[in-house]
C-alpha positions, 0 to 999 in steps of 0.5 A, a space after each residue: 316763443 321769443 320774437 326773432 323779428 322785432 320791427 322797431 324802425 332802425 333796429 336790426 332784428 335778432 335773426 339778422 344778428 344771428 346771421 352775422 354771428 354765423 359768419 364768424 362762428 367756427 363751431 358747426 354745431 352752434 351754427 346749426 343750432 342758430 339755423 334751427 331756431 330760425 327754421 322753427 320760427 319760419 315753419 311755426 303755424 303760430 306765426 303764420 299771420 305775422 311771419 311774412 311782414 317780419 321776413 320782409 323787414 329782415 330782408 330790408 336789413 340785408 338778411 339775403 346778403 348774409 344768407 348768400 355769404 353763408 351759403 357760398 362759404 359752407 358745406 354739408 348740413 349747414 348749407 342744407 339748412 341755409 337752403 331750407 331757410 331760403 325755401 321758406 323765405 321764397 314763399 314770400 312774393 316780395 323776396 322772389 325777385 331779390 333772390 334772383 337778383 342776388 344770384 341764388 339761382 346759379 348757385 342752387 342749380 348745381 346742387 341738384 346734381 348732388 349725391 346728397 338727396 336731402 340737400 338736392 331736395 331743399 335746392 328743388 324746394 327753393 328753386 320751385 318757390 322762387 319760380 312760383 308766379 315769377 317769370 324772372 326766376 323762370 328766366 334765370 333758371 332757363 338761362 343757366 340750363 336749369 331745365 336740362 339739370 332738373 330733367 336729368 335729376 328726375 330721370 336719374 331718380 325715377 326708380 331710386 328706392 333710396 331714403 328720401 327719393 320719393 320726396 325728392 321726386 315729388 318736390 322736383 316735379 313741383 319745381 317743374 310745374 312752377 317752372 313751366 306753368 303759364 310760361 309760354 317760352 318754356 313751353 315751346 322754346 328749344 334747349 340746344 335745338 330740342 324742345 323741353 319735351 324732347 329733352 326728356 319729359 316724355 321719356 320720364 312719363 313713359 318709363 319702361 318699368 311697369 312698377 314705375 308706371 303703376 306706383 303714382 302719387 295721388 293728390 287730394 285736391 282737384 284744384 291742385 291739378 287744375 290750377 297751380 295758382 297756389 304755392 306747391 310746397 305750401 299746399 302739399 309738398 311739406 304738409 303731408 297732404 299727399 297719399 303716396 302709393 308704392 314707390 316712385 311718385 313723379 309720374 302723376 305729377 309729370 302727367 299734369 305738367 305734360 297736360 299743362 304744356 298743351 303739347 305744342 309739338 305733335 310728335 309729343 302727342 304721338 308719344 303719349 298716344 303710343 305709351 301705356 299711360 292712358 291705361 295706367 291712369 284708367 286703372 287707377 280708378 279701379 284701384 282707388 277703392 275709397 274714392 279719395 283720389 277719384 276727382 283728381 284722376 278724372 281731372 287728368 283724364 278730362 284734360 287729356 281728352 281734349 285730343 281725339 286721339 286720346 278719346 279714341 284710346 280711352 274709349 277702348 279701355 274700361 274707362 266708360 265702365 268705371 265712370 258708370 260705376 262711379 256715377 251709380 255709387 254717388 247717385 242719391 248722395 246730396 253732399 257737395 263732393 258726391 255731386 262734384 264727382 258725378 259732374 266730372 264723371 258724366 262730363 268726361 263720358 260726354 266728352 268722349 262722345 264728341 270724337 267720331 271713333 270714340 263715339 262709335 266705340 261707345 254706342 255699340 249699335 245702341 246695345 252698349 252699357 254706355 247707351 243704356 246708362 245714358 238713356 237712364 240719365 234722362 229720367 234721373 232726379 239729378 239735374 246734371 245727369 239729365 243735362 249730360 244725358 241730353 248732350 250724350 244723345 245729341 252726340 250719338 245722333 251724328 249719323 242717320 243710322 244712329 238717329 233712327 235707332 235712338 228714335 226706335 229705342 224711345 229716346 224721343 219721348 224721354 227728351 220731350 218729357 225733360 223739355 216739358 218739365 224744364 223752366 226758363 232758367 234751365 238754359 243749358 238743359 233746353 239748349 242741349 235737348 233742342 240740339 239733340 232734337 235737331 240732330 234727330 230730325 235730320 234723317 228723312 225717315 225721322 221727320 214725320 215720326 218726330 212730328 207725330 210724336 209731338 215735337 213740333 208742338 213741344 218746341 213751339 211753346 218755347 217761342 215765347 222765350 226771351 233767351 236767344 240761345 234757346 231761340 237759336 236752337 229752336 229755329 234749328 229744330 223747326 228748320 229740320 222739321 220743315 225740310 221736305 215736309 209741306 204740311 209742317 211748312 204750311 202749318 207754320 207759314 199760316 201761323 201769323 203770330 209765329 211769322 211776326 216773331 220770326 221776322 223780328 228775330 231776323 233783325 236780332 242784332 244781339 245774336 247773329 246766330 238767331 238772325 241767320 237761322 230766322 232768315 233761313 227759316 223764312 226761305 225754307 218755309 217758302 221753298 217747302 210750302 210753295 203756297 201763295 197764301 203762305 208767301 202773302 203772309 210773309 209779305 204781310 209780316 214784312 218778311 221780304 227785307 230779311 230775304 233781300 239782306 240774306 242775298 248779300 250773305 257771305 255764306 253761299 248756301 244762304 245766298 242760294 236759299 234767299 235767291 230761290 225764295 225771292 224768285 218763288 215770291 217774284 214768280 208767284 205774288 210779284 204784285 204783292 211783293 213789288 213795293 217791298 222789293 223796291 224798298 229793300 233795294 233789290 235792284 242794287 243788291 242784284 247789280 252788286 252781285 252780278 258786277 262782282 267778279 268773285 261771285 261763283 257761277 251758281 250764284 250768278 245763274 240764280 241771280 240772273 233767274 231772279 232778275 229775269 222774273 222781277 223785270 216784269 214788276 212795273 215799279 222796278 222797271 225804271 230802276 232796272 233800266 237806269 241802273 246800268 244793269 243792261 251793260 253788266 248782263 251784256 258783259 256776262 254773255 262773255 263769261 267763261 261758264 256756259 250756264 252763266 252765258 245762257 242765263 245772261 242771254 235770257 235776261 237780255 232778251 227780256 230787257 230788250 222786250 221791255 216797253 220804253 216809257 213815252 
């Protein structure tokens, strides 16, 4: 094929000469023949590698100016071909802003209202390409009220059966996607006092015709839905990469646009909830017999399930049964596509379980198909299904009744089996199992059962892990097992190797969660074990400092736990702990708390109780007497809370009875 874009410096290209000639040609046939030659070149796959450079060269020679002149002085087929050429040129990133600057946007937007479907389609293509990753193009469309014109076009053609209407709807939706994607102001701003969602998108999403809802275009590519970082027309619109089922094609694309807008206004979410779209999309899974579009539909549903209202709706549909069927049909297949589908379907099912109402609807008192399927996943040879099974169990185990039923159904043994056979690299899997075990250990009736089933021994093996995310969850399990279980607290509190690690985790700056959980674990061991030897072991491992540090926590629960643990130590083994209490600057910590007017009465009372106890320590007397504590406690005798006043009086009595140094 003859090269229409010679790049010799200073030489005009043939296409530029043809465009100049077009301006003086009176014969429309000859004009269209010349335009066809240019279009053939631009759309030829053989030229794909060189056409972009050639286009840029021709543009530098004034090609866009020539096209602008032709576009504004012709009509009909010639105008349509010029717009087609512009659509191809706008595929090139370097030409999008020049197209805006030359004023093509205000010329093209009125063409959207043309009764000629072919020319309206090409105008949509061009505008969509100009707006792709180009905020200047989007702003230009916005400034000329382009959103309203586009939505008006979609609404007028949503049920049209004219020839070319399907393609127009698809292209128009692609334009809408490029126009709104990553453009926050177009997501949220108002058009004449109304959000774009109010202008008409929601109504287009929910047409009254069932036929319009049930006939959707389905995409082959999941990435096309999730990531619009590829030119829409290049990827699909003009290359036949869509399978069109039935009639109107705009609804599915609009669903994706609707998702990408993130529903800034709650009223828009309410409209989606009240529509029949959720059921419609779920039904597509059943009608997708060959599975060609399953991933795309799953991707839509995953995006929509970010909202609890949608989870609740989907839980009441047949979606869970469809997901189970899809997973069962793909299990055993090792190809990448099948594994991806298994992952998406199981992820969606787990996501549904994160909502309270949707979780209850799917649990069905441990007798529903979802529960039975998830239990089977724990025995699966598919890694992601085992992970999803553990996550699902953790989501089911969000109330005491569910936790008891899960243990009764033998889920515990399966979780421990998966944990035992996991390795250090399977961080996410271990994380999920430990989260589930922690939830299962919360009900009082389950604690002893879990210990008897070997949970304590199984998780203690993981204390050698260097992965702090795993240690964080491990400590959560142990803390729940210790709660109210003296024997467990004593077992751990007499394990010097474990205590040594626990104190080191209290100093873990790299993971604040581990630091907090480890400190709380120390406090819970003291509270639940109440053993002199256990407390001495903690002192021997330098465990006093983390508790004093915890007193200054911003979390009231942690403050109270630390104060109680320190009070128990001070009242039981004060002589052993006195030096560490002094080195940890306990006196200063107490003064800071009691002198802070924002501290709540409960913390003040517990701090005063600790103060009263430590006043008996010989090496703390001087610090207490010289720190100004007496004046602070005296001021608390005037506190508005009666219990604080009583506690302050008791501390003052002890201080006044303390012998003075001579």
